[in-house]
C-alpha positions in Angstrom: 126.3 124.0 101.9 123.1 123.7 99.8 120.9 123.3 102.8 122.2 126.6 104.2 120.3 128.6 101.6 117.1 126.7 102.5 117.6 127.5 106.0 117.8 131.3 105.4 114.6 131.6 103.7 112.3 129.5 105.9 109.0 129.1 104.1 106.1 126.9 104.4 107.9 124.1 102.2 111.4 124.5 103.7 111.5 120.7 105.1 110.5 119.4 101.6 113.0 121.5 99.7 115.8 120.4 102.2 114.7 116.8 101.4 114.9 117.5 97.7 118.3 119.1 97.8 119.6 116.3 100.0 118.4 113.6 97.4 120.0 115.5 94.7 123.4 115.3 96.4 122.9 111.6 96.5 122.4 111.4 92.9 118.7 111.8 92.4 117.7 113.9 89.4 115.2 116.8 89.9 113.4 117.9 86.6 112.2 121.5 86.9 110.5 123.9 84.5 113.1 126.3 82.7 111.8 129.2 84.7 112.4 127.9 88.2 115.8 129.1 88.7 114.5 132.7 87.8 111.8 132.3 90.4 114.4 131.3 93.0 116.6 134.2 92.2 113.8 136.4 92.4 113.0 135.4 95.9 116.3 136.0 97.0 116.3 139.6 95.7 113.1 140.2 97.4 114.7 139.3 100.4 117.4 141.6 99.8 115.1 144.6 99.0 112.4 143.8 101.9 114.0 141.6 104.4 117.7 143.1 104.8 119.5 140.2 103.5 122.9 141.5 102.5 123.3 141.8 98.7 126.7 139.8 98.8 124.9 137.0 100.8 122.2 136.7 98.0 124.8 136.8 95.4 126.8 133.9 97.0 123.6 132.0 97.3 122.5 132.4 93.7 125.8 131.2 92.5 125.3 127.9 94.7 121.8 127.6 93.5 122.7 127.6 90.0 125.3 125.1 90.6 122.8 122.5 91.6 122.4 119.9 89.1 118.8 120.7 87.9 117.4 119.1 84.8 115.3 121.4 82.7 112.1 119.7 81.6 112.4 121.7 78.3 115.5 119.7 77.6 113.7 116.3 77.6 113.2 114.8 74.2 109.5 114.0 73.7 108.5 110.9 71.8 
């Protein structure tokens, strides 16, 4: 199901994002900056406002996005 939200918002790096999401489902870890989910949600809301995406669809995709097992860089312990 994660690949679905990538397909809806076809952008220049869609193929690379599909690979990252697939690898995450296989157990790979993806470390992201803390603000990354906020930026992704912002993209979805822009699609609601300017591209006609239904709000309910965006909300469902946001829940799925936030359920992905991202690891935030800020949570890493520095040595």
